[in-house]
A tleap script that builds the chain and sets N, CA, C and O, in Angstrom:
source leaprc.protein.ff14SB
mol = sequence {
  NMET ILE ASN GLN LYS PRO LYS SER MET ASN
  LEU HIE ALA LYS PHE PHE TYR LYS HIE PHE
  GLY GLU ILE ASN GLU VAL SER ARG LYS THR
  LYS LYS ASN ILE ILE GLY LYS LYS MET ASN
  LYS ARG LYS LEU LYS LYS ARG LEU ASP ALA
  VAL VAL VAL THR ARG ASN LYS TYR PRO ASN
  SER ALA THR ILE SER ASP TYR PHE CYS PRO
  ARG CYS GLY CYS ASP SER THR LYS SER THR
  GLY ASN MET ALA GLU TYR PRO GLU LEU TYR
  VAL GLN ASP HIE CYS LEU ARG CYS ARG PHE
  LEU VAL SER GLU ALA ASP ASN SER PRO THR
  TYR PHE ALA LEU GLU PHE PRO GLU HIE GLY
  TYR ALA ILE CASN
}
set mol.1.N position { 27.630 7.578 -3.272 }
set mol.1.CA position { 28.188 6.467 -2.501 }
set mol.1.C position { 27.964 5.160 -3.119 }
set mol.1.O position { 27.661 4.202 -2.408 }
set mol.2.N position { 28.089 5.043 -4.394 }
set mol.2.CA position { 27.910 3.778 -5.101 }
set mol.2.C position { 29.227 3.090 -5.180 }
set mol.2.O position { 30.230 3.676 -5.587 }
set mol.3.N position { 29.228 1.793 -4.774 }
set mol.3.CA position { 30.450 0.901 -4.981 }
set mol.3.C position { 31.720 1.471 -4.356 }
set mol.3.O position { 32.805 1.371 -4.930 }
set mol.4.N position { 31.577 2.066 -3.185 }
set mol.4.CA position { 32.787 2.514 -2.541 }
set mol.4.C position { 33.341 1.418 -1.672 }
set mol.4.O position { 32.605 0.705 -0.991 }
set mol.5.N position { 34.733 1.286 -1.709 }
set mol.5.CA position { 35.336 0.334 -0.846 }
set mol.5.C position { 35.485 0.780 0.528 }
set mol.5.O position { 35.572 1.982 0.778 }
set mol.6.N position { 35.521 -0.139 1.468 }
set mol.6.CA position { 35.781 0.316 2.875 }
set mol.6.C position { 37.105 0.876 3.011 }
set mol.6.O position { 37.995 0.523 2.237 }
set mol.7.N position { 37.340 1.836 4.054 }
set mol.7.CA position { 38.548 2.525 4.223 }
set mol.7.C position { 39.716 1.544 4.425 }
set mol.7.O position { 40.819 1.775 3.932 }
set mol.8.N position { 39.451 0.414 5.177 }
set mol.8.CA position { 40.533 -0.494 5.436 }
set mol.8.C position { 41.065 -1.123 4.112 }
set mol.8.O position { 42.266 -1.352 3.971 }
set mol.9.N position { 40.153 -1.396 3.151 }
set mol.9.CA position { 40.507 -2.061 1.880 }
set mol.9.C position { 41.414 -1.070 1.160 }
set mol.9.O position { 42.433 -1.488 0.610 }
set mol.10.N position { 41.102 0.191 1.136 }
set mol.10.CA position { 41.920 1.173 0.441 }
set mol.10.C position { 43.368 1.234 1.071 }
set mol.10.O position { 44.355 1.350 0.343 }
set mol.11.N position { 43.460 1.157 2.360 }
set mol.11.CA position { 44.734 1.111 2.985 }
set mol.11.C position { 45.531 -0.134 2.677 }
set mol.11.O position { 46.748 -0.067 2.502 }
set mol.12.N position { 44.862 -1.267 2.607 }
set mol.12.CA position { 45.624 -2.577 2.254 }
set mol.12.C position { 46.099 -2.460 0.779 }
set mol.12.O position { 47.234 -2.818 0.461 }
set mol.13.N position { 45.202 -1.948 -0.126 }
set mol.13.CA position { 45.554 -1.863 -1.522 }
set mol.13.C position { 46.711 -0.810 -1.665 }
set mol.13.O position { 47.568 -1.019 -2.523 }
set mol.14.N position { 46.780 0.232 -0.929 }
set mol.14.CA position { 47.800 1.209 -1.064 }
set mol.14.C position { 49.157 0.557 -0.637 }
set mol.14.O position { 50.185 0.747 -1.288 }
set mol.15.N position { 49.114 -0.207 0.466 }
set mol.15.CA position { 50.281 -0.905 0.974 }
set mol.15.C position { 50.737 -1.916 0.009 }
set mol.15.O position { 51.946 -2.074 -0.162 }
set mol.16.N position { 49.826 -2.651 -0.670 }
set mol.16.CA position { 50.172 -3.735 -1.699 }
set mol.16.C position { 50.814 -3.034 -2.901 }
set mol.16.O position { 51.826 -3.549 -3.378 }
set mol.17.N position { 50.344 -1.954 -3.414 }
set mol.17.CA position { 50.947 -1.368 -4.626 }
set mol.17.C position { 52.200 -0.619 -4.229 }
set mol.17.O position { 53.036 -0.394 -5.104 }
set mol.18.N position { 52.407 -0.208 -2.974 }
set mol.18.CA position { 53.675 0.321 -2.594 }
set mol.18.C position { 54.810 -0.607 -2.718 }
set mol.18.O position { 55.956 -0.219 -2.945 }
set mol.19.N position { 54.451 -1.927 -2.557 }
set mol.19.CA position { 55.518 -2.968 -2.665 }
set mol.19.C position { 55.455 -3.621 -4.114 }
set mol.19.O position { 55.756 -4.803 -4.282 }
set mol.20.N position { 55.075 -2.847 -5.079 }
set mol.20.CA position { 55.092 -3.245 -6.468 }
set mol.20.C position { 54.290 -4.560 -6.734 }
set mol.20.O position { 54.663 -5.300 -7.644 }
set mol.21.N position { 53.313 -4.844 -6.051 }
set mol.21.CA position { 52.435 -5.976 -6.303 }
set mol.21.C position { 53.053 -7.314 -5.874 }
set mol.21.O position { 52.596 -8.357 -6.341 }
set mol.22.N position { 54.068 -7.327 -5.010 }
set mol.22.CA position { 54.654 -8.589 -4.556 }
set mol.22.C position { 53.895 -8.944 -3.265 }
set mol.22.O position { 54.098 -8.332 -2.217 }
set mol.23.N position { 52.998 -9.971 -3.377 }
set mol.23.CA position { 52.153 -10.296 -2.299 }
set mol.23.C position { 52.925 -10.972 -1.184 }
set mol.23.O position { 52.412 -11.034 -0.067 }
set mol.24.N position { 54.161 -11.497 -1.423 }
set mol.24.CA position { 54.907 -12.163 -0.456 }
set mol.24.C position { 55.694 -11.157 0.480 }
set mol.24.O position { 56.376 -11.561 1.421 }
set mol.25.N position { 55.560 -9.888 0.175 }
set mol.25.CA position { 56.388 -8.904 0.982 }
set mol.25.C position { 55.340 -8.079 1.783 }
set mol.25.O position { 55.741 -7.027 2.283 }
set mol.26.N position { 54.146 -8.412 1.945 }
set mol.26.CA position { 53.171 -7.693 2.768 }
set mol.26.C position { 52.821 -8.603 3.881 }
set mol.26.O position { 53.184 -9.779 3.887 }
set mol.27.N position { 52.070 -8.028 4.886 }
set mol.27.CA position { 51.642 -8.666 6.041 }
set mol.27.C position { 50.566 -9.651 5.710 }
set mol.27.O position { 49.900 -9.551 4.680 }
set mol.28.N position { 50.390 -10.659 6.640 }
set mol.28.CA position { 49.362 -11.671 6.452 }
set mol.28.C position { 47.990 -11.104 6.392 }
set mol.28.O position { 47.128 -11.584 5.656 }
set mol.29.N position { 47.776 -10.017 7.218 }
set mol.29.CA position { 46.391 -9.397 7.224 }
set mol.29.C position { 46.126 -8.712 5.885 }
set mol.29.O position { 45.003 -8.782 5.386 }
set mol.30.N position { 47.109 -8.058 5.290 }
set mol.30.CA position { 46.933 -7.380 3.965 }
set mol.30.C position { 46.709 -8.470 2.858 }
set mol.30.O position { 45.890 -8.308 1.953 }
set mol.31.N position { 47.472 -9.567 2.984 }
set mol.31.CA position { 47.380 -10.557 1.971 }
set mol.31.C position { 46.009 -11.245 1.989 }
set mol.31.O position { 45.405 -11.505 0.949 }
set mol.32.N position { 45.539 -11.530 3.227 }
set mol.32.CA position { 44.200 -12.110 3.374 }
set mol.32.C position { 43.097 -11.158 2.844 }
set mol.32.O position { 42.121 -11.589 2.230 }
set mol.33.N position { 43.286 -9.909 3.093 }
set mol.33.CA position { 42.295 -8.868 2.662 }
set mol.33.C position { 42.208 -8.793 1.119 }
set mol.33.O position { 41.129 -8.657 0.543 }
set mol.34.N position { 43.397 -8.888 0.474 }
set mol.34.CA position { 43.415 -8.757 -1.010 }
set mol.34.C position { 43.015 -10.054 -1.714 }
set mol.34.O position { 42.188 -10.059 -2.626 }
set mol.35.N position { 43.631 -11.161 -1.261 }
set mol.35.CA position { 43.404 -12.427 -2.050 }
set mol.35.C position { 42.275 -13.149 -1.462 }
set mol.35.O position { 41.507 -13.765 -2.201 }
set mol.36.N position { 42.111 -13.124 -0.206 }
set mol.36.CA position { 41.000 -13.913 0.409 }
set mol.36.C position { 41.609 -15.199 1.065 }
set mol.36.O position { 42.815 -15.439 0.996 }
set mol.37.N position { 40.727 -16.001 1.694 }
set mol.37.CA position { 41.178 -17.169 2.394 }
set mol.37.C position { 41.596 -18.272 1.428 }
set mol.37.O position { 41.121 -18.357 0.296 }
set mol.38.N position { 42.517 -19.124 1.928 }
set mol.38.CA position { 42.956 -20.231 0.995 }
set mol.38.C position { 41.845 -21.318 0.959 }
set mol.38.O position { 41.195 -21.643 1.953 }
set mol.39.N position { 41.691 -21.847 -0.276 }
set mol.39.CA position { 40.650 -22.879 -0.485 }
set mol.39.C position { 41.172 -24.274 0.028 }
set mol.39.O position { 42.322 -24.661 -0.183 }
set mol.40.N position { 40.249 -24.976 0.703 }
set mol.40.CA position { 40.664 -26.303 1.159 }
set mol.40.C position { 40.738 -27.350 -0.003 }
set mol.40.O position { 40.237 -27.069 -1.092 }
set mol.41.N position { 41.329 -28.503 0.199 }
set mol.41.CA position { 41.578 -29.466 -0.875 }
set mol.41.C position { 40.285 -30.044 -1.442 }
set mol.41.O position { 40.222 -30.337 -2.636 }
set mol.42.N position { 39.318 -30.203 -0.671 }
set mol.42.CA position { 38.059 -30.833 -1.120 }
set mol.42.C position { 37.400 -29.902 -2.099 }
set mol.42.O position { 36.944 -30.336 -3.157 }
set mol.43.N position { 37.338 -28.597 -1.761 }
set mol.43.CA position { 36.648 -27.574 -2.597 }
set mol.43.C position { 37.548 -27.430 -3.874 }
set mol.43.O position { 37.003 -27.320 -4.972 }
set mol.44.N position { 38.818 -27.429 -3.764 }
set mol.44.CA position { 39.727 -27.244 -4.874 }
set mol.44.C position { 39.552 -28.400 -5.868 }
set mol.44.O position { 39.457 -28.178 -7.075 }
set mol.45.N position { 39.512 -29.624 -5.354 }
set mol.45.CA position { 39.300 -30.835 -6.273 }
set mol.45.C position { 37.888 -30.765 -6.949 }
set mol.45.O position { 37.731 -31.212 -8.085 }
set mol.46.N position { 36.930 -30.237 -6.285 }
set mol.46.CA position { 35.592 -30.090 -6.871 }
set mol.46.C position { 35.630 -29.041 -7.958 }
set mol.46.O position { 35.049 -29.232 -9.026 }
set mol.47.N position { 36.312 -27.926 -7.701 }
set mol.47.CA position { 36.372 -26.821 -8.705 }
set mol.47.C position { 37.216 -27.359 -9.906 }
set mol.47.O position { 36.844 -27.073 -11.044 }
set mol.48.N position { 38.268 -28.078 -9.725 }
set mol.48.CA position { 39.088 -28.656 -10.800 }
set mol.48.C position { 38.247 -29.544 -11.716 }
set mol.48.O position { 38.319 -29.446 -12.941 }
set mol.49.N position { 37.420 -30.444 -11.068 }
set mol.49.CA position { 36.577 -31.359 -11.758 }
set mol.49.C position { 35.472 -30.675 -12.608 }
set mol.49.O position { 35.005 -31.254 -13.589 }
set mol.50.N position { 35.070 -29.476 -12.239 }
set mol.50.CA position { 34.057 -28.727 -12.850 }
set mol.50.C position { 34.596 -27.904 -14.102 }
set mol.50.O position { 33.795 -27.380 -14.876 }
set mol.51.N position { 35.880 -27.808 -14.269 }
set mol.51.CA position { 36.436 -26.969 -15.362 }
set mol.51.C position { 36.207 -27.682 -16.688 }
set mol.51.O position { 36.486 -28.874 -16.815 }
set mol.52.N position { 35.684 -26.929 -17.700 }
set mol.52.CA position { 35.501 -27.475 -19.028 }
set mol.52.C position { 36.436 -26.720 -20.004 }
set mol.52.O position { 36.372 -25.501 -20.162 }
set mol.53.N position { 37.277 -27.502 -20.625 }
set mol.53.CA position { 38.333 -26.995 -21.562 }
set mol.53.C position { 37.867 -27.324 -23.013 }
set mol.53.O position { 37.702 -28.487 -23.380 }
set mol.54.N position { 37.662 -26.247 -23.822 }
set mol.54.CA position { 37.249 -26.427 -25.186 }
set mol.54.C position { 38.469 -26.037 -26.043 }
set mol.54.O position { 38.890 -24.880 -26.040 }
set mol.55.N position { 39.020 -26.998 -26.762 }
set mol.55.CA position { 40.173 -26.760 -27.558 }
set mol.55.C position { 39.720 -26.161 -28.935 }
set mol.55.O position { 38.806 -26.671 -29.582 }
set mol.56.N position { 40.381 -25.098 -29.327 }
set mol.56.CA position { 40.060 -24.417 -30.571 }
set mol.56.C position { 41.103 -24.723 -31.642 }
set mol.56.O position { 42.126 -25.344 -31.356 }
set mol.57.N position { 40.846 -24.289 -32.874 }
set mol.57.CA position { 41.823 -24.530 -33.939 }
set mol.57.C position { 43.071 -23.673 -33.621 }
set mol.57.O position { 43.049 -22.785 -32.768 }
set mol.58.N position { 44.162 -23.989 -34.355 }
set mol.58.CA position { 45.487 -23.471 -33.973 }
set mol.58.C position { 45.647 -21.951 -33.663 }
set mol.58.O position { 46.180 -21.615 -32.606 }
set mol.59.N position { 45.210 -21.040 -34.539 }
set mol.59.CA position { 45.538 -19.687 -34.218 }
set mol.59.C position { 44.963 -19.189 -32.842 }
set mol.59.O position { 45.496 -18.268 -32.222 }
set mol.60.N position { 43.913 -19.810 -32.430 }
set mol.60.CA position { 43.134 -19.398 -31.194 }
set mol.60.C position { 43.590 -20.307 -30.025 }
set mol.60.O position { 43.938 -21.477 -30.187 }
set mol.61.N position { 43.558 -19.663 -28.832 }
set mol.61.CA position { 43.871 -20.474 -27.604 }
set mol.61.C position { 42.658 -21.213 -27.124 }
set mol.61.O position { 41.556 -20.932 -27.595 }
set mol.62.N position { 42.793 -22.084 -26.269 }
set mol.62.CA position { 41.644 -22.928 -25.710 }
set mol.62.C position { 40.743 -22.022 -24.902 }
set mol.62.O position { 41.160 -20.996 -24.363 }
set mol.63.N position { 39.499 -22.437 -24.840 }
set mol.63.CA position { 38.490 -21.634 -23.992 }
set mol.63.C position { 38.342 -22.484 -22.706 }
set mol.63.O position { 38.148 -23.699 -22.751 }
set mol.64.N position { 38.444 -21.770 -21.552 }
set mol.64.CA position { 38.317 -22.362 -20.283 }
set mol.64.C position { 37.102 -21.801 -19.548 }
set mol.64.O position { 36.903 -20.588 -19.483 }
set mol.65.N position { 36.360 -22.635 -19.041 }
set mol.65.CA position { 35.127 -22.138 -18.289 }
set mol.65.C position { 35.377 -21.463 -16.965 }
set mol.65.O position { 34.531 -20.702 -16.497 }
set mol.66.N position { 36.492 -21.713 -16.360 }
set mol.66.CA position { 36.786 -21.084 -15.011 }
set mol.66.C position { 38.336 -20.865 -14.977 }
set mol.66.O position { 39.078 -21.830 -15.161 }
set mol.67.N position { 38.801 -19.707 -14.762 }
set mol.67.CA position { 40.274 -19.371 -14.818 }
set mol.67.C position { 40.789 -19.226 -13.387 }
set mol.67.O position { 40.394 -18.254 -12.742 }
set mol.68.N position { 41.603 -20.067 -12.847 }
set mol.68.CA position { 42.209 -19.949 -11.537 }
set mol.68.C position { 43.434 -20.759 -11.435 }
set mol.68.O position { 43.761 -21.468 -12.386 }
set mol.69.N position { 44.165 -20.710 -10.314 }
set mol.69.CA position { 45.366 -21.433 -10.053 }
set mol.69.C position { 45.064 -22.878 -9.708 }
set mol.69.O position { 44.361 -23.085 -8.719 }
set mol.70.N position { 45.506 -23.865 -10.393 }
set mol.70.CA position { 45.135 -25.257 -10.102 }
set mol.70.C position { 45.797 -25.783 -8.815 }
set mol.70.O position { 45.432 -26.838 -8.295 }
set mol.71.N position { 46.792 -25.006 -8.315 }
set mol.71.CA position { 47.527 -25.573 -7.120 }
set mol.71.C position { 46.802 -25.075 -5.843 }
set mol.71.O position { 46.618 -25.857 -4.910 }
set mol.72.N position { 46.401 -23.829 -5.788 }
set mol.72.CA position { 45.808 -23.280 -4.527 }
set mol.72.C position { 44.395 -22.777 -4.676 }
set mol.72.O position { 43.731 -22.563 -3.663 }
set mol.73.N position { 43.887 -22.572 -5.901 }
set mol.73.CA position { 42.575 -22.145 -6.162 }
set mol.73.C position { 42.390 -20.669 -6.140 }
set mol.73.O position { 41.257 -20.191 -6.106 }
set mol.74.N position { 43.496 -19.904 -6.161 }
set mol.74.CA position { 43.424 -18.435 -6.148 }
set mol.74.C position { 43.041 -17.891 -7.509 }
set mol.74.O position { 43.491 -18.385 -8.543 }
set mol.75.N position { 42.158 -16.813 -7.492 }
set mol.75.CA position { 41.796 -16.234 -8.802 }
set mol.75.C position { 42.750 -15.093 -9.235 }
set mol.75.O position { 42.665 -14.658 -10.383 }
set mol.76.N position { 43.617 -14.610 -8.397 }
set mol.76.CA position { 44.441 -13.502 -8.730 }
set mol.76.C position { 45.797 -13.893 -9.361 }
set mol.76.O position { 46.480 -14.781 -8.850 }
set mol.77.N position { 46.158 -13.281 -10.389 }
set mol.77.CA position { 47.419 -13.568 -11.103 }
set mol.77.C position { 48.162 -12.309 -11.280 }
set mol.77.O position { 47.601 -11.214 -11.240 }
set mol.78.N position { 49.502 -12.475 -11.488 }
set mol.78.CA position { 50.347 -11.334 -11.792 }
set mol.78.C position { 51.041 -11.620 -13.164 }
set mol.78.O position { 51.732 -12.630 -13.298 }
set mol.79.N position { 50.869 -10.792 -14.106 }
set mol.79.CA position { 51.413 -10.929 -15.431 }
set mol.79.C position { 52.763 -10.222 -15.593 }
set mol.79.O position { 52.957 -9.110 -15.102 }
set mol.80.N position { 53.707 -10.900 -16.302 }
set mol.80.CA position { 54.970 -10.313 -16.491 }
set mol.80.C position { 54.908 -9.345 -17.630 }
set mol.80.O position { 55.860 -8.576 -17.767 }
set mol.81.N position { 53.933 -9.292 -18.437 }
set mol.81.CA position { 53.897 -8.410 -19.551 }
set mol.81.C position { 54.806 -9.005 -20.652 }
set mol.81.O position { 55.471 -10.020 -20.444 }
set mol.82.N position { 54.812 -8.371 -21.776 }
set mol.82.CA position { 55.675 -8.882 -22.831 }
set mol.82.C position { 57.123 -8.730 -22.561 }
set mol.82.O position { 57.577 -7.592 -22.439 }
set mol.83.N position { 57.917 -9.799 -22.453 }
set mol.83.CA position { 59.294 -9.799 -22.061 }
set mol.83.C position { 60.214 -9.905 -23.300 }
set mol.83.O position { 61.392 -10.239 -23.176 }
set mol.84.N position { 59.664 -9.619 -24.483 }
set mol.84.CA position { 60.522 -9.699 -25.743 }
set mol.84.C position { 60.254 -8.432 -26.524 }
set mol.84.O position { 59.274 -7.735 -26.261 }
set mol.85.N position { 61.117 -8.123 -27.487 }
set mol.85.CA position { 60.901 -6.968 -28.349 }
set mol.85.C position { 59.775 -7.179 -29.238 }
set mol.85.O position { 59.269 -8.296 -29.339 }
set mol.86.N position { 59.307 -6.078 -29.955 }
set mol.86.CA position { 58.020 -6.043 -30.609 }
set mol.86.C position { 57.504 -7.215 -31.361 }
set mol.86.O position { 56.463 -7.749 -30.979 }
set mol.87.N position { 58.160 -7.667 -32.421 }
set mol.87.CA position { 57.511 -8.740 -33.175 }
set mol.87.C position { 57.332 -10.029 -32.373 }
set mol.87.O position { 56.425 -10.815 -32.642 }
set mol.88.N position { 58.186 -10.232 -31.410 }
set mol.88.CA position { 58.128 -11.450 -30.557 }
set mol.88.C position { 57.079 -11.257 -29.458 }
set mol.88.O position { 56.697 -10.133 -29.132 }
set mol.89.N position { 56.631 -12.368 -28.905 }
set mol.89.CA position { 55.721 -12.393 -27.764 }
set mol.89.C position { 56.151 -13.445 -26.772 }
set mol.89.O position { 56.381 -14.613 -27.087 }
set mol.90.N position { 56.249 -12.931 -25.495 }
set mol.90.CA position { 56.618 -13.912 -24.435 }
set mol.90.C position { 55.983 -13.349 -23.147 }
set mol.90.O position { 56.489 -12.388 -22.568 }
set mol.91.N position { 54.892 -13.949 -22.718 }
set mol.91.CA position { 54.119 -13.475 -21.574 }
set mol.91.C position { 53.842 -14.668 -20.596 }
set mol.91.O position { 53.520 -15.782 -21.009 }
set mol.92.N position { 53.991 -14.354 -19.270 }
set mol.92.CA position { 53.706 -15.449 -18.250 }
set mol.92.C position { 52.834 -14.904 -17.218 }
set mol.92.O position { 53.054 -13.762 -16.814 }
set mol.93.N position { 51.851 -15.601 -16.735 }
set mol.93.CA position { 50.981 -15.275 -15.621 }
set mol.93.C position { 51.271 -16.194 -14.495 }
set mol.93.O position { 51.279 -17.414 -14.660 }
set mol.94.N position { 51.524 -15.599 -13.292 }
set mol.94.CA position { 51.825 -16.378 -12.073 }
set mol.94.C position { 50.732 -16.119 -10.982 }
set mol.94.O position { 50.167 -15.028 -10.895 }
set mol.95.N position { 50.470 -17.140 -10.180 }
set mol.95.CA position { 49.486 -16.969 -9.124 }
set mol.95.C position { 50.175 -16.027 -8.059 }
set mol.95.O position { 51.370 -16.084 -7.772 }
set mol.96.N position { 49.307 -15.202 -7.544 }
set mol.96.CA position { 49.876 -14.213 -6.521 }
set mol.96.C position { 50.189 -14.939 -5.243 }
set mol.96.O position { 51.174 -14.572 -4.601 }
set mol.97.N position { 49.448 -15.930 -4.812 }
set mol.97.CA position { 49.668 -16.648 -3.536 }
set mol.97.C position { 50.896 -17.586 -3.572 }
set mol.97.O position { 51.777 -17.529 -2.714 }
set mol.98.N position { 50.912 -18.459 -4.617 }
set mol.98.CA position { 51.959 -19.487 -4.563 }
set mol.98.C position { 53.012 -19.398 -5.737 }
set mol.98.O position { 53.908 -20.232 -5.863 }
set mol.99.N position { 52.852 -18.422 -6.509 }
set mol.99.CA position { 53.830 -18.172 -7.671 }
set mol.99.C position { 53.818 -19.373 -8.679 }
set mol.99.O position { 54.831 -19.620 -9.334 }
set mol.100.N position { 52.692 -20.109 -8.802 }
set mol.100.CA position { 52.597 -21.193 -9.774 }
set mol.100.C position { 52.356 -20.585 -11.151 }
set mol.100.O position { 51.604 -19.618 -11.270 }
set mol.101.N position { 52.986 -21.141 -12.207 }
set mol.101.CA position { 52.805 -20.672 -13.579 }
set mol.101.C position { 51.390 -21.120 -14.073 }
set mol.101.O position { 51.123 -22.298 -14.308 }
set mol.102.N position { 50.505 -20.090 -14.211 }
set mol.102.CA position { 49.067 -20.437 -14.553 }
set mol.102.C position { 48.892 -20.435 -16.053 }
set mol.102.O position { 48.172 -21.282 -16.582 }
set mol.103.N position { 49.537 -19.494 -16.776 }
set mol.103.CA position { 49.404 -19.400 -18.295 }
set mol.103.C position { 50.718 -18.805 -18.924 }
set mol.103.O position { 51.493 -18.071 -18.311 }
set mol.104.N position { 50.863 -19.200 -20.172 }
set mol.104.CA position { 52.101 -18.666 -20.831 }
set mol.104.C position { 51.837 -18.713 -22.381 }
set mol.104.O position { 51.242 -19.621 -22.961 }
set mol.105.N position { 52.380 -17.580 -22.960 }
set mol.105.CA position { 52.349 -17.466 -24.445 }
set mol.105.C position { 53.693 -17.166 -24.946 }
set mol.105.O position { 54.286 -16.166 -24.539 }
set mol.106.N position { 54.242 -18.007 -25.846 }
set mol.106.CA position { 55.598 -17.763 -26.405 }
set mol.106.C position { 55.527 -17.928 -27.939 }
set mol.106.O position { 55.706 -19.004 -28.508 }
set mol.107.N position { 55.244 -16.740 -28.565 }
set mol.107.CA position { 55.015 -16.810 -29.994 }
set mol.107.C position { 54.026 -17.786 -30.445 }
set mol.107.O position { 54.143 -18.312 -31.552 }
set mol.108.N position { 53.063 -18.058 -29.658 }
set mol.108.CA position { 51.970 -19.007 -29.976 }
set mol.108.C position { 50.748 -18.598 -29.155 }
set mol.108.O position { 50.781 -17.639 -28.384 }
set mol.109.N position { 49.653 -19.370 -29.351 }
set mol.109.CA position { 48.420 -19.134 -28.517 }
set mol.109.C position { 48.692 -19.311 -27.007 }
set mol.109.O position { 49.615 -20.047 -26.657 }
set mol.110.N position { 47.990 -18.720 -26.172 }
set mol.110.CA position { 48.142 -18.805 -24.744 }
set mol.110.C position { 47.850 -20.238 -24.254 }
set mol.110.O position { 46.799 -20.782 -24.595 }
set mol.111.N position { 48.720 -20.849 -23.489 }
set mol.111.CA position { 48.515 -22.158 -22.930 }
set mol.111.C position { 48.264 -21.943 -21.426 }
set mol.111.O position { 48.980 -21.239 -20.715 }
set mol.112.N position { 47.133 -22.645 -20.996 }
set mol.112.CA position { 46.778 -22.510 -19.593 }
set mol.112.C position { 47.171 -23.787 -18.849 }
set mol.112.O position { 47.116 -24.851 -19.464 }
set mol.113.N position { 47.541 -23.762 -17.644 }
set mol.113.CA position { 47.824 -24.864 -16.816 }
set mol.113.C position { 46.602 -25.811 -16.664 }
set mol.113.O position { 46.782 -27.021 -16.523 }
set mol.114.N position { 45.442 -25.301 -16.690 }
set mol.114.CA position { 44.233 -26.114 -16.587 }
set mol.114.C position { 43.972 -27.006 -17.715 }
set mol.114.O position { 43.098 -27.871 -17.643 }
set mol.115.N position { 44.732 -26.821 -18.808 }
set mol.115.CA position { 44.613 -27.674 -20.079 }
set mol.115.C position { 45.318 -28.946 -19.849 }
set mol.115.O position { 45.009 -29.885 -20.583 }
set mol.116.N position { 46.257 -29.132 -18.904 }
set mol.116.CA position { 47.120 -30.226 -18.773 }
set mol.116.C position { 47.009 -31.019 -17.475 }
set mol.116.O position { 48.005 -31.178 -16.769 }
set mol.117.N position { 45.838 -31.511 -17.150 }
set mol.117.CA position { 45.702 -32.308 -15.912 }
set mol.117.C position { 46.575 -33.584 -15.827 }
set mol.117.O position { 47.007 -34.020 -14.760 }
set mol.118.N position { 46.807 -34.161 -17.068 }
set mol.118.CA position { 47.599 -35.361 -17.145 }
set mol.118.C position { 49.089 -35.103 -16.761 }
set mol.118.O position { 49.817 -36.029 -16.404 }
set mol.119.N position { 49.488 -33.897 -16.841 }
set mol.119.CA position { 50.926 -33.577 -16.471 }
set mol.119.C position { 50.979 -32.893 -15.114 }
set mol.119.O position { 51.954 -32.202 -14.819 }
set mol.120.N position { 49.974 -33.062 -14.292 }
set mol.120.CA position { 49.985 -32.317 -13.009 }
set mol.120.C position { 49.775 -30.862 -13.058 }
set mol.120.O position { 50.191 -30.119 -12.169 }
set mol.121.N position { 49.116 -30.440 -14.119 }
set mol.121.CA position { 48.757 -28.987 -14.361 }
set mol.121.C position { 50.063 -28.142 -14.616 }
set mol.121.O position { 50.045 -26.928 -14.411 }
set mol.122.N position { 51.116 -28.739 -15.031 }
set mol.122.CA position { 52.343 -28.078 -15.333 }
set mol.122.C position { 52.477 -27.740 -16.828 }
set mol.122.O position { 52.254 -28.613 -17.667 }
set mol.123.N position { 52.831 -26.511 -17.177 }
set mol.123.CA position { 52.885 -26.098 -18.615 }
set mol.123.C position { 54.175 -26.666 -19.205 }
set mol.123.O position { 54.146 -27.167 -20.329 }
set mol.124.N position { 55.230 -26.611 -18.543 }
set mol.124.CA position { 56.521 -27.051 -19.052 }
set mol.124.C position { 56.803 -28.431 -18.698 }
set mol.124.O position { 57.858 -28.956 -19.054 }
savepdb mol mol.pdb
quit
């Protein structure tokens, strides 16, 4: 009985994956159970101020101390996977709660929204 999830969590997870991971198509109770409560503005601002971004040389992407959505503070993301044929690379990660673009890679290193506070944390 090591690290067993409660029965209710298993039911919520089964319902979530039945809807192909679209958190906007599940009940509020299931959404809260999977993602957690929404962070308030004061805590979000404090968390954004604590992020340390270390820029690396070109072939490598930046190193971020904490990875989360800068709009709502959610830790969960949904990746599109590679949306191009083999030699090409095009991947996007969106927040599960608010669908904000959190990171993107397009034949280049991964760019994170937390790297651009001067642009309102928008990648594009």
